[in-house]
N, C-alpha and C positions, 0 to 999 in steps of 0.2 A: 858563895862569892862575899869576898870583904865589899866593903862599902869604897868605891873612890869618887872624889870629885874630878869629873871631868871639865875641861876649856876647849871648844870647838875651833879651829885651826880652818880659817876659811883660805880655801885654794879654789881655782877652775874646776876640778874635778865635782865639787857641789852642784854645780849645773847639770848632770848626769845622774846624779843620785850616790857619789861616793864622798862619805863625809870622815874627815879626819879628826882626832882629837888626842889632847895629851893629857894624862892624869898629873897629881900632884909630885909625883919622883918623876917627871919629864919622860915618859912613858908613852911611843906612840899606840893607836888603838885605831882601828878604822871599822867603820861601819859601811856596809854595800846594801843600799836599796833597805828593805825589809828584814834583814837578817841582822842576828846578834852584833855587839859590840867586839871585835876579835885583836889579840895584842899582835901589833907587827912583832917578827924577829928580825934581829939584827946581829 
């Protein structure tokens, strides 16, 4: 897997364990609880 630099985006979903991240190409990623980060398809 290539190296990505992530910035976390704060949303109310963070309170229930769903975190959103943006990489340097402005692609959205999601991390749900203890699972791996996955890219969101749009």
